[in-house]
MOPAC internal coordinates of N, CA, C and O (Angstrom, degrees):
PM7 1SCF
backbone

  N    0.0000 0     0.00 0     0.00 0    0    0    0
  C    1.5151 1     0.00 0     0.00 0    1    0    0
  C    1.5455 1   110.69 1     0.00 0    2    1    0
  O    1.2310 1   118.96 1   -48.22 1    3    2    1
  N    1.2834 1   119.59 1   131.78 1    3    2    1
  C    1.4481 1   118.28 1   179.22 1    5    3    2
  C    1.4332 1   110.98 1  -109.11 1    6    5    3
  O    1.2310 1   120.75 1   -26.03 1    7    6    5
  N    1.2642 1   116.18 1   153.97 1    7    6    5
  C    1.5488 1   123.82 1   175.22 1    9    7    6
  C    1.5343 1   107.51 1  -148.38 1   10    9    7
  O    1.2310 1   120.07 1     0.65 1   11   10    9
  N    1.3494 1   117.47 1  -179.35 1   11   10    9
  C    1.4028 1   117.97 1  -177.62 1   13   11   10
  C    1.5358 1   108.79 1   -97.75 1   14   13   11
  O    1.2310 1   121.54 1   -19.31 1   15   14   13
  N    1.2688 1   114.65 1   160.69 1   15   14   13
  C    1.4794 1   122.20 1   177.71 1   17   15   14
  C    1.4906 1   113.37 1   -55.51 1   18   17   15
  O    1.2310 1   121.32 1   150.33 1   19   18   17
  N    1.4277 1   115.08 1   -29.67 1   19   18   17
  C    1.4148 1   121.73 1   177.60 1   21   19   18
  C    1.5668 1   113.12 1   -63.06 1   22   21   19
  O    1.2310 1   121.26 1   154.46 1   23   22   21
  N    1.2805 1   115.20 1   -25.54 1   23   22   21
  C    1.5142 1   116.43 1  -179.29 1   25   23   22
  C    1.5505 1   112.81 1   -93.88 1   26   25   23
  O    1.2310 1   120.93 1   179.66 1   27   26   25
  N    1.3572 1   115.83 1    -0.34 1   27   26   25
  C    1.4654 1   116.77 1   177.10 1   29   27   26
  C    1.5192 1   110.86 1   -69.62 1   30   29   27
  O    1.2310 1   121.65 1   -30.49 1   31   30   29
  N    1.3925 1   114.44 1   149.51 1   31   30   29
  C    1.4390 1   120.70 1  -179.33 1   33   31   30
  C    1.5143 1   111.20 1   -89.42 1   34   33   31
  O    1.2310 1   119.98 1   -20.89 1   35   34   33
  N    1.2838 1   117.64 1   159.11 1   35   34   33
  C    1.5029 1   121.83 1   175.05 1   37   35   34
  C    1.5596 1   108.82 1   -61.26 1   38   37   35
  O    1.2310 1   122.62 1   -45.29 1   39   38   37
  N    1.2958 1   112.58 1   134.71 1   39   38   37
  C    1.4923 1   113.81 1   175.86 1   41   39   38
  C    1.5722 1   110.39 1    92.98 1   42   41   39
  O    1.2310 1   121.02 1   170.69 1   43   42   41
  N    1.2706 1   115.65 1    -9.31 1   43   42   41
  C    1.4622 1   119.17 1  -175.53 1   45   43   42
  C    1.5373 1   110.32 1   -91.55 1   46   45   43
  O    1.2310 1   120.71 1   -35.59 1   47   46   45
  N    1.3118 1   116.26 1   144.41 1   47   46   45
  C    1.4763 1   122.33 1   177.81 1   49   47   46
  C    1.5195 1   103.73 1  -110.80 1   50   49   47
  O    1.2310 1   120.11 1   -49.51 1   51   50   49
  N    1.3140 1   117.39 1   130.49 1   51   50   49
  C    1.4176 1   126.66 1  -174.03 1   53   51   50
  C    1.5338 1   111.57 1  -129.70 1   54   53   51
  O    1.2310 1   119.56 1   -27.81 1   55   54   53
  N    1.3548 1   118.45 1   152.19 1   55   54   53
  C    1.4301 1   118.46 1  -179.32 1   57   55   54
  C    1.5656 1   105.90 1  -109.28 1   58   57   55
  O    1.2310 1   120.46 1   -37.85 1   59   58   57
  N    1.3721 1   116.73 1   142.15 1   59   58   57
  C    1.3656 1   119.85 1  -179.85 1   61   59   58
  C    1.5471 1   112.43 1   -77.49 1   62   61   59
  O    1.2310 1   118.78 1   -54.41 1   63   62   61
  N    1.2583 1   119.94 1   125.59 1   63   62   61
  C    1.4177 1   124.19 1  -177.47 1   65   63   62
  C    1.5630 1   108.75 1   -95.13 1   66   65   63
  O    1.2310 1   120.94 1   135.07 1   67   66   65
  N    1.2840 1   115.80 1   -44.93 1   67   66   65
  C    1.4307 1   118.40 1   178.45 1   69   67   66
  C    1.5648 1   109.53 1  -167.81 1   70   69   67
  O    1.2310 1   121.16 1   -21.59 1   71   70   69
  N    1.3092 1   115.38 1   158.41 1   71   70   69
  C    1.4666 1   119.57 1   179.97 1   73   71   70
  C    1.5128 1   108.15 1  -114.25 1   74   73   71
  O    1.2310 1   120.08 1   -60.90 1   75   74   73
  N    1.3447 1   117.45 1   119.10 1   75   74   73
  C    1.4534 1   122.59 1  -178.00 1   77   75   74
  C    1.5178 1   106.84 1   -86.22 1   78   77   75
  O    1.2310 1   121.80 1    -7.21 1   79   78   77
  N    1.3452 1   114.16 1   172.79 1   79   78   77
  C    1.4549 1   115.22 1  -179.85 1   81   79   78
  C    1.4837 1   107.54 1    92.49 1   82   81   79
  O    1.2310 1   120.07 1    -7.39 1   83   82   81
  N    1.3243 1   117.46 1   172.61 1   83   82   81
  C    1.4815 1   121.82 1  -178.67 1   85   83   82
  C    1.5166 1   110.55 1  -150.96 1   86   85   83
  O    1.2310 1   123.29 1    -4.92 1   87   86   85
  N    1.3269 1   111.29 1   175.08 1   87   86   85
  C    1.5072 1   115.92 1   178.08 1   89   87   86
  C    1.4811 1   116.35 1    65.30 1   90   89   87
  O    1.2310 1   121.25 1    35.48 1   91   90   89
  N    1.3186 1   115.21 1  -144.52 1   91   90   89
  C    1.4649 1   126.39 1  -169.54 1   93   91   90
  C    1.5584 1   109.91 1   -61.64 1   94   93   91
  O    1.2310 1   119.62 1   143.51 1   95   94   93
  N    1.3304 1   118.32 1   -36.49 1   95   94   93
  C    1.4973 1   118.65 1  -174.57 1   97   95   94
  C    1.5516 1   106.79 1   -73.66 1   98   97   95
  O    1.2310 1   120.14 1   136.03 1   99   98   97
  N    1.3217 1   117.33 1   -43.97 1   99   98   97
  C    1.4816 1   120.35 1   178.91 1  101   99   98
  C    1.5079 1   110.28 1   -61.38 1  102  101   99
  O    1.2310 1   120.93 1   134.28 1  103  102  101
  N    1.2792 1   115.83 1   -45.72 1  103  102  101
  C    1.5008 1   123.58 1  -179.27 1  105  103  102
  C    1.5561 1   108.83 1   -58.58 1  106  105  103
  O    1.2310 1   119.87 1   137.37 1  107  106  105
  N    1.3789 1   117.85 1   -42.63 1  107  106  105
  C    1.4341 1   122.32 1  -174.12 1  109  107  106
  C    1.5528 1   106.26 1   -69.74 1  110  109  107
  O    1.2310 1   119.40 1   138.30 1  111  110  109
  N    1.2951 1   118.75 1   -41.70 1  111  110  109
  C    1.4491 1   118.95 1   176.14 1  113  111  110
  C    1.5081 1   112.94 1   -62.16 1  114  113  111
  O    1.2310 1   119.74 1   138.16 1  115  114  113
  N    1.3362 1   118.10 1   -41.84 1  115  114  113
  C    1.4589 1   119.33 1   177.21 1  117  115  114
  C    1.5280 1   113.65 1   -69.70 1  118  117  115
  O    1.2310 1   120.87 1   150.84 1  119  118  117
  N    1.2911 1   115.94 1   -29.16 1  119  118  117
  C    1.5427 1   119.85 1   176.65 1  121  119  118
  C    1.5314 1   106.48 1   -68.32 1  122  121  119
  O    1.2310 1   117.25 1   155.53 1  123  122  121
  N    1.2842 1   122.83 1   -24.47 1  123  122  121
  C    1.4427 1   124.60 1  -177.08 1  125  123  122
  C    1.5738 1   107.14 1   -80.20 1  126  125  123
  O    1.2310 1   121.66 1   177.50 1  127  126  125
  N    1.3219 1   114.43 1    -2.50 1  127  126  125
  C    1.4727 1   115.98 1   178.60 1  129  127  126
  C    1.5833 1   116.09 1    95.39 1  130  129  127
  O    1.2310 1   123.09 1  -174.71 1  131  130  129
  N    1.3575 1   111.69 1     5.29 1  131  130  129
  C    1.4857 1   117.56 1   178.75 1  133  131  130
  C    1.5181 1   107.53 1   -94.65 1  134  133  131
  O    1.2310 1   122.51 1   -80.90 1  135  134  133
  N    1.3764 1   112.80 1    99.10 1  135  134  133
  C    1.3767 1   119.97 1   179.36 1  137  135  134
  C    1.5120 1   112.53 1  -127.59 1  138  137  135
  O    1.2310 1   118.28 1   -10.59 1  139  138  137
  N    1.3290 1   120.89 1   169.41 1  139  138  137
  C    1.4368 1   124.62 1  -178.44 1  141  139  138
  C    1.5272 1   109.30 1   -54.36 1  142  141  139
  O    1.2310 1   121.98 1   -46.57 1  143  142  141
  N    1.3752 1   113.82 1   133.43 1  143  142  141
  C    1.4200 1   120.66 1   174.72 1  145  143  142
  C    1.5539 1   114.98 1    89.62 1  146  145  143
  O    1.2310 1   120.87 1   166.64 1  147  146  145
  N    1.3574 1   115.94 1   -13.36 1  147  146  145
  C    1.4275 1   114.59 1  -178.80 1  149  147  146
  C    1.5704 1   113.59 1   -82.64 1  150  149  147
  O    1.2310 1   120.82 1   -31.03 1  151  150  149
  N    1.3560 1   116.04 1   148.97 1  151  150  149
  C    1.5022 1   118.33 1  -176.24 1  153  151  150
  C    1.4861 1   107.91 1   -91.47 1  154  153  151
  O    1.2310 1   121.26 1   -38.27 1  155  154  153
  N    1.3098 1   115.19 1   141.73 1  155  154  153
  C    1.4726 1   123.42 1   177.17 1  157  155  154
  C    1.4680 1   108.24 1  -123.76 1  158  157  155
  O    1.2310 1   119.37 1   -47.54 1  159  158  157
  N    1.3528 1   118.81 1   132.46 1  159  158  157
  C    1.4659 1   127.96 1   176.96 1  161  159  158
  C    1.5194 1   106.36 1  -103.41 1  162  161  159
  O    1.2310 1   119.90 1   -57.95 1  163  162  161
  N    1.3020 1   117.80 1   122.05 1  163  162  161
  C    1.4189 1   122.45 1   176.82 1  165  163  162
  C    1.4916 1   111.48 1   -82.89 1  166  165  163
  O    1.2310 1   118.56 1   -71.35 1  167  166  165
  N    1.3221 1   120.35 1   108.65 1  167  166  165
  C    1.4601 1   127.84 1  -175.72 1  169  167  166
  C    1.5045 1   110.43 1   -79.66 1  170  169  167
  O    1.2310 1   121.26 1   119.98 1  171  170  169
  N    1.2744 1   115.19 1   -60.02 1  171  170  169
  C    1.5379 1   117.90 1   176.56 1  173  171  170
  C    1.4899 1   110.08 1  -159.42 1  174  173  171
  O    1.2310 1   123.66 1   -13.73 1  175  174  173
  N    1.3651 1   110.60 1   166.27 1  175  174  173
  C    1.4348 1   119.03 1  -179.52 1  177  175  174
  C    1.5498 1   104.19 1  -128.07 1  178  177  175
  O    1.2310 1   120.92 1   -47.58 1  179  178  177
  N    1.3509 1   115.84 1   132.42 1  179  178  177
  C    1.3699 1   118.85 1  -178.19 1  181  179  178
  C    1.5606 1   111.00 1   -61.99 1  182  181  179
  O    1.2310 1   118.96 1   -23.35 1  183  182  181
  N    1.3585 1   119.59 1   156.65 1  183  182  181
  C    1.4220 1   121.35 1  -176.79 1  185  183  182
  C    1.5228 1   116.26 1   -51.21 1  186  185  183
  O    1.2310 1   120.68 1   143.06 1  187  186  185
  N    1.2683 1   116.31 1   -36.94 1  187  186  185
  C    1.4798 1   117.90 1   176.55 1  189  187  186
  C    1.5048 1   113.51 1   -92.83 1  190  189  187
  O    1.2310 1   120.24 1  -172.59 1  191  190  189
  N    1.3479 1   117.15 1     7.41 1  191  190  189
  C    1.4706 1   121.35 1   174.08 1  193  191  190
  C    1.5152 1   111.89 1    91.95 1  194  193  191
  O    1.2310 1   118.80 1   175.01 1  195  194  193
  N    1.2982 1   119.90 1    -4.99 1  195  194  193
  C    1.4923 1   121.12 1   178.76 1  197  195  194
  C    1.4791 1   108.39 1  -133.19 1  198  197  195
  O    1.2310 1   117.10 1   -48.98 1  199  198  197
  N    1.2925 1   123.13 1   131.02 1  199  198  197
  C    1.4624 1   125.46 1    -6.02 1  201  199  198
  C    1.5425 1   112.54 1   -87.59 1  202  201  199
  O    1.2310 1   121.10 1    -6.55 1  203  202  201
  N    1.2931 1   115.51 1   173.45 1  203  202  201
  C    1.4599 1   122.97 1   176.14 1  205  203  202
  C    1.5721 1   107.31 1  -101.47 1  206  205  203
  O    1.2310 1   119.18 1   -52.48 1  207  206  205
  N    1.3451 1   119.17 1   127.52 1  207  206  205
  C    1.4452 1   122.62 1  -179.20 1  209  207  206
  C    1.5193 1   107.34 1   -99.37 1  210  209  207
  O    1.2310 1   123.37 1   -54.46 1  211  210  209
  N    1.3672 1   111.14 1   125.54 1  211  210  209
  C    1.4392 1   118.44 1   179.21 1  213  211  210
  C    1.5165 1   112.26 1  -127.18 1  214  213  211
  O    1.2310 1   121.93 1   -16.17 1  215  214  213
  N    1.3217 1   113.91 1   163.83 1  215  214  213
  C    1.4835 1   119.40 1   170.35 1  217  215  214
  C    1.5125 1   106.55 1  -114.72 1  218  217  215
  O    1.2310 1   118.57 1   -51.03 1  219  218  217
  N    1.2928 1   120.33 1   128.97 1  219  218  217
  C    1.4728 1   125.61 1   177.91 1  221  219  218
  C    1.4916 1   110.18 1  -142.83 1  222  221  219
  O    1.2310 1   121.62 1   -49.86 1  223  222  221
  N    1.3709 1   114.50 1   130.14 1  223  222  221
  C    1.4773 1   121.18 1  -177.14 1  225  223  222
  C    1.5825 1   113.33 1    53.32 1  226  225  223
  O    1.2310 1   122.50 1  -144.74 1  227  226  225
  N    1.3590 1   112.81 1    35.26 1  227  226  225
  C    1.4286 1   116.50 1   174.90 1  229  227  226
  C    1.5480 1   115.93 1    83.83 1  230  229  227
  O    1.2310 1   118.69 1  -177.25 1  231  230  229
  N    1.3196 1   120.11 1     2.75 1  231  230  229
  C    1.4569 1   122.82 1   175.91 1  233  231  230
  C    1.5052 1   112.13 1  -130.12 1  234  233  231
  O    1.2310 1   121.86 1   -22.76 1  235  234  233
  N    1.3149 1   114.05 1   157.24 1  235  234  233
  C    1.4563 1   121.28 1  -173.26 1  237  235  234
  C    1.5132 1   110.77 1   -96.32 1  238  237  235
  O    1.2310 1   120.73 1   -40.10 1  239  238  237
  N    1.2748 1   116.22 1   139.90 1  239  238  237
  C    1.4331 1   126.79 1  -176.21 1  241  239  238
  C    1.5601 1   110.20 1  -134.82 1  242  241  239
  O    1.2310 1   121.42 1   -28.10 1  243  242  241
  N    1.2644 1   114.88 1   151.90 1  243  242  241
  C    1.4731 1   120.89 1   166.29 1  245  243  242
  C    1.5052 1   110.85 1  -119.24 1  246  245  243
  O    1.2310 1   121.41 1   -50.12 1  247  246  245
  N    1.3480 1   114.90 1   129.88 1  247  246  245
  C    1.4179 1   120.50 1  -174.40 1  249  247  246
  C    1.5860 1   110.04 1  -118.45 1  250  249  247
  O    1.2310 1   120.61 1   -37.76 1  251  250  249
  N    1.2698 1   116.44 1   142.24 1  251  250  249
  C    1.4861 1   118.79 1   174.11 1  253  251  250
  C    1.5799 1   106.38 1   -68.53 1  254  253  251
  O    1.2310 1   121.47 1   -28.84 1  255  254  253
  N    1.2624 1   114.79 1   151.16 1  255  254  253
  C    1.4793 1   119.10 1   177.41 1  257  255  254
  C    1.6098 1   111.14 1   -56.49 1  258  257  255
  O    1.2310 1   121.79 1   138.54 1  259  258  257
  N    1.2974 1   114.18 1   -41.46 1  259  258  257
  C    1.4955 1   123.25 1  -178.75 1  261  259  258
  C    1.5769 1   107.29 1   -60.79 1  262  261  259
  O    1.2310 1   120.16 1   142.39 1  263  262  261
  N    1.2744 1   117.29 1   -37.61 1  263  262  261
  C    1.5271 1   119.30 1   177.63 1  265  263  262
  C    1.4976 1   108.78 1   -72.95 1  266  265  263
  O    1.2310 1   120.18 1   132.13 1  267  266  265
  N    1.3152 1   117.26 1   -47.87 1  267  266  265
  C    1.4901 1   118.88 1   178.79 1  269  267  266
  C    1.4639 1   116.78 1   -56.49 1  270  269  267
  O    1.2310 1   121.46 1   149.07 1  271  270  269
  N    1.3256 1   114.81 1   -30.93 1  271  270  269
  C    1.4167 1   120.81 1   173.34 1  273  271  270
  C    1.5073 1   117.69 1   -62.01 1  274  273  271
  O    1.2310 1   121.65 1   156.17 1  275  274  273
  N    1.3025 1   114.44 1   -23.83 1  275  274  273
  C    1.4517 1   119.34 1  -177.16 1  277  275  274
  C    1.5713 1   112.00 1   -89.14 1  278  277  275
  O    1.2310 1   120.33 1   171.13 1  279  278  277
  N    1.3061 1   116.98 1    -8.87 1  279  278  277
  C    1.4228 1   123.00 1   179.56 1  281  279  278
  C    1.5145 1   109.05 1   -92.19 1  282  281  279
  O    1.2310 1   119.62 1   -69.45 1  283  282  281
  N    1.2558 1   118.33 1   110.55 1  283  282  281
  C    1.4491 1   124.23 1  -179.34 1  285  283  282
  C    1.5707 1   108.31 1   -88.03 1  286  285  283
  O    1.2310 1   120.77 1   -51.81 1  287  286  285
  N    1.3625 1   116.14 1   128.19 1  287  286  285
  C    1.4758 1   120.45 1  -175.00 1  289  287  286
  C    1.4897 1   109.64 1  -123.91 1  290  289  287
  O    1.2310 1   121.95 1   -10.70 1  291  290  289
  N    1.3250 1   113.87 1   169.30 1  291  290  289
  C    1.5114 1   120.61 1   177.29 1  293  291  290
  C    1.5091 1   106.16 1  -135.95 1  294  293  291
  O    1.2310 1   120.10 1   180.00 1  295  294  293

């Protein structure tokens, strides 16, 4: 079953299945090291849900909820 990174819970580690969207936004997400097959650890979610703090490839990132929604996970 796949879902988006936005739906992942704090403390959960998920694997990227695919990145939806296209052009500059998709390229920016991939430039951050978020690519198919990589594992993402969800560190925390801001009180209002934006941004989502994650750890990917050993470094910490903050993602907008709209970007997290485009990342399909398993």
